[in-house]
N, C-alpha and C positions, 0 to 999 in steps of 0.2 A: 324797560319797565322799572318803576320806582320800587325799591326794596324796603326802605324805611326812612324815617326822618330823625334828625336830632337838632335841637335848638341851642343857640348861643345866646343866653339871656342878657338883657341890658342892665345897667347899673342904676343906683338911685338917681333920681332926677336932679338932685343938688350936688352930685359928685363933681369933683374937679376934672374927672376924666370922662369923656363921652364914649358910651358903648352903644352898639347897634344890635337890635334883636335880629338874628339871622337864622334862617332855616336851611339846613343842608339836606339835600336829597341824595340817596344812594341809588345808583342805577346799574343795570347791566350795560356792557359795552355796546355802543351803537355804531356799526360800520359805516352808516350813511352820514354820520355827524361828527364823530370823534377824531377823525384822522389828524387835523391840524392841531387841535388841543393836545393830543397825545404826543405828537412829534415835538411840540414845544417843551413838554415835560421831559421827554427823553433827552433832548439837547441840554436842558437844565441839569439833568442828572449827570450826564457824561461830560458836560462843560466843553472845553476846547478839544477834547478827544472824540467828540460825538461823531464828526463826519467820518472818521476812520472806522467807526463801528456800524456803519450803514443804518442810521436811524429810520430811514424809510422802510427797510426790510423788517426792522423790529416792530414798527407800528402795524404793518400789514400782517405780520404773524400774530400779533396780539389780537387784532380785529378778526382774524380767521377763527377764533374761539370765543365768540361773544358771550357765552354763558359761563365762562370761567373768569372770575374777577369782578371788580366793582369800580365804578367811577363816582365822583361826587360833583354835583352841580348845584348852583344856587337858584336857578330859575326853573327850568323844566328840562325834559329829556332832549330838547333840540338845542340846548345851549352847550358851550364848550366845557369840558371837564376841568375841574380845579384840582383833582387828585386821581391817582390810579393805583390799584393794587391788583396784580394778577401773577400767574406762574406759568412758565414755559418749560416743557420737557426738553432738556438739552440733548438727550440721546435720540428721541424720536425725530427731532428737527436738526440733527447734526449737520445736514447738508445745506441748511439755510444759510445765506451769506452773513446774516447778523450773528447767528449762533457760532458759526465758524470763527468770525472775527472776535466774538466775545471769549470763546475758549482760549484763543491765542493771547488775547489781552490779559486774561486772568493768569495764565501761565507766566507771562512776562512780569506782571506786577507782583506775583508771589515769589519770585526768585530770591528776594531778600530773606525769605524764611524757607530754608531748605525742606523742613518737615511739611509745611503747607504746600510747597511746590510739588513735592513727591506725592502727596496725597491727591492733589488735583490731577497729576499725570496718570496715576493709577485709576482714578475714577473716570477720566475721559477716554481711557484706552480699553475699557471693558464694557460689556453690554448687559450684565446681569443686574447691576444696581443703576438706577437712574437718578440723575441730578436735576432738581427743579430750580430754575432761575426765577427768583421773585423780583418782579419789577414793582417798586414802590416809590412814588414821588408825588409831591404836592406843591402847589404854588406857595409863595412866601406868605406868611401870616395866617395860613390855615392852621387851626388849633390841633394839637397832638391828640386831643380826645376823639377825633374822627377816625384815627388809625386803628385802634383795637377792634372796633366793630367790623371794620373791613377785613381784618385778619380772621376774625371769628367766622364771617361769611365765607371767606376763601377756604377755611378748614372744612366747613360743611359742604361746599361745592366739590372739593377734592374727594371727600368721602363718598358723596353721591356718584361721582364719576367712576371711582374705583369699584363701587357696587355694580356699576354697569359695564365693567371690564374695559374702561377707558384708561389710558396710560398716565395716571396721575398718582402712582404709588412710588414715592421717592425715598431714597436712602439718605439723601442730604439736600439741603437748600443753600443755594448760592445767592448772596445779597450784596449789592453794591450801593454805597451811599456816599454822600458828600461830607467832607470835613473842612475845617479851616485852621490855619496855623497863625499864631500870634507870637511875635517876638516880645521880649520884656519891654522894649520901647513902645511897641504897639499897645500893650496892656496899660502902660503908664499913660499914654495918650488917651486911651478910652476912659480910664478912670478919671482923668482930669476934665473930660467933657461930659461926664454924667450929670444930668440936671439934679439939683438939690431940691428936696421936697419943701414946699411952702408951709409955713406954720400958720394955721387958721382953724377956726372951729369947724368949718366946712370940710377941711381935709381929714378930720377924724372919721367922717362917715364915708369918705371916698374909697372906692374899691380900686386902689392903685395897684396895677400888676407889678410885682417885684421880681427881678431876675434872681434865680437861685444862686446862693453863694457857693462857691467851690474854690478849692485850692488850685493853683496853676499846675497843669500836667507837666511832668518833667520834660516832655517833648514839645509842649506848647500847642498840641493838636486837640481841637475841640470838635464835638459832633454838631452838625447842623440841626439834627432832629433828636429830641429827647429819647425817643424809643430806641435809637441806635445804641445807647449805652446798655440797654437790656439785651439787645441782640448780640452785642459784643460779648457780654457775659455768658450767653448761651452757646457761643461759637466754639467749635473744635479748634479752628484756626481763624486768625484775622490778620490783615496786613494793611497798613496805611501807606499810601503811595502818592507821588507827585504825577501830574499829567505828563503825557509824552509830548504833546504839542507845546511849543514855546509860549510863554506868557509875555505880555507887554512889559517892557522894562520899568522898574520902579526906582525912584530916587528917595533921598532922605526927606524931601518935602512932600512926597506923595503918600497917600494912605488909601489902601484898598485891601480887601480881604485876600489873603493868600489861600485860595481854595485848592483842595486836594481831594483824593478819593480814599474810600475804605472798602476793602473786600472781606466778606465774612462768610464762613462755611458752618452752617448749623446742621448737626446730625438730626435725623428724623425723630429720635427719641426725646430730643430737647425742644421740638417745635411746639407741641401742645402745651407743655408747661410754660414756654415763653409767651404764648398767646394769653394764657390765663394770667400771667404776671402783668402783661400789658393792660389787660382789662381791670386788674386791681389797682395798678399804679396810676393809670390815667382815667379813672372812672369819672364820669360827669357828675358834678356835685348836685 
């Protein structure tokens, strides 16, 4: 079922940059259609560690609760999803192969931060407080503006579920996202290959998207998704980590993103303010 729509407007017809007017539809999950698309998104999220985390079991579990969460599609409900946002109860599904693997993975990746690791150990070993794993991923070039409405709808769905005595009352939310690392040499190379704007009367009217200016992080690690910086700020703990599976070797002549992962733990009291901040920060103009 379509939940609502949002538009991505086109630019002036005489702009130097070509924009396309695209309508995104928000849908409930569709177990009959969404499997392959969701598996691709899961593999994209976990990168080369995906196979060790049982992505098939993850997608099957997500599709077993089709009324919890949202997908985005560009055509209709029978097309592949371009984005997914949902939540899974890690305590209710603790015997699921994916949840088991995820818990072990998170404990391993949090070892570099003893406080984070201890907190996760305590949460995973008790039963009174439940942890919700938020699965959020989208295809490349999907605008960040589609994400806050998805979080708002998820908030409403969790509230409705709790009102019906369903197990979606969480003390914490666990979120995994992608990052990338740039060395100083990588950044110098990128800066040298940035196209310079053309000087013309037409370019004054062009709606040319500009990358936000930011100083280099001390560790050279950047978020793939803009909303992750807000999630990181709302987190009780976070950990940036490298993948367990080996990467293809790189040499001085090769250039490719050094992708990594980020694990974030958001306490429930920070969740609603986080969603409200997303809605304000990434509001559609």
